[in-house]
C-alpha positions as CSV (number, residue, x, y, z in Angstrom):
1,M,-19.8,33.8,1.6
2,T,-21.2,31.8,-1.3
3,F,-19.7,28.7,-2.8
4,C,-19.7,28.0,-6.5
5,C,-18.0,25.3,-8.6
6,K,-15.3,26.9,-10.8
7,G,-14.9,23.7,-13.0
8,I,-11.3,22.9,-12.0
9,C,-12.5,19.9,-10.1
10,E,-13.0,17.8,-13.3
11,G,-9.2,17.4,-13.6
12,I,-8.6,16.4,-10.0
13,K,-11.5,14.0,-9.3
14,A,-10.6,10.6,-7.9
15,D,-10.9,7.3,-9.7
16,S,-13.4,4.6,-8.6
17,I,-12.1,1.7,-6.7
18,P,-13.9,-1.7,-7.3
19,N,-15.4,-3.7,-4.4
20,I,-14.8,-1.1,-1.7
21,S,-16.6,2.0,-0.5
22,R,-15.0,5.3,-1.6
23,Y,-15.2,6.6,1.9
24,Q,-13.4,3.5,3.3
25,S,-10.6,4.0,0.8
26,G,-10.1,7.6,2.1
27,Q,-11.8,9.6,-0.6
28,K,-14.0,12.6,0.3
29,R,-17.1,14.0,-1.5
30,C,-17.8,17.6,-2.4
31,S,-21.6,17.9,-2.3
32,L,-21.6,21.1,-4.4
33,C,-19.3,19.9,-7.2
34,A,-20.8,16.3,-6.9
35,I,-17.4,14.6,-7.2
36,F,-15.1,12.4,-5.0
37,L,-11.6,13.7,-4.3
38,D,-8.5,12.0,-2.9
39,T,-7.2,14.7,-0.7
40,S,-6.3,15.3,3.0
41,D,-7.8,18.8,3.0
42,L,-11.1,19.6,4.7
43,G,-12.3,21.9,1.9
44,C,-12.8,21.4,-1.8
45,P,-9.9,23.0,-3.8
46,C,-12.4,24.0,-6.5
47,C,-15.2,25.7,-4.6
48,G,-14.0,25.8,-1.0
49,A,-17.0,23.9,0.5
50,R,-16.5,21.5,3.3
51,L,-15.9,17.9,2.1
52,R,-18.0,15.0,3.3
53,T,-16.1,12.1,4.9
54,K,-19.0,9.8,5.8
55,S,-21.8,8.3,3.8
56,R,-25.3,9.6,4.4
57,N,-26.5,5.9,4.3
58,R,-26.2,4.3,7.7
59,R,-26.5,0.7,6.3
60,M,-23.0,0.9,5.0
61,Y,-21.6,1.1,8.6
62,E,-23.8,-1.7,9.9
63,E,-22.0,-4.5,7.9
């Protein structure tokens, strides 16, 4: 099964929150669409790919 961005994610992407990590505020990232979403689902509603819930940068968790 292949995943492709259908473009509907532009209307549902989450707003940025100042002074806090997006992951700490509960937002998830779709690596394929390259956007952050504010959803409780495990998959992207646009392309169906699995959403990332943790940063790839370990320094964020060491603070």
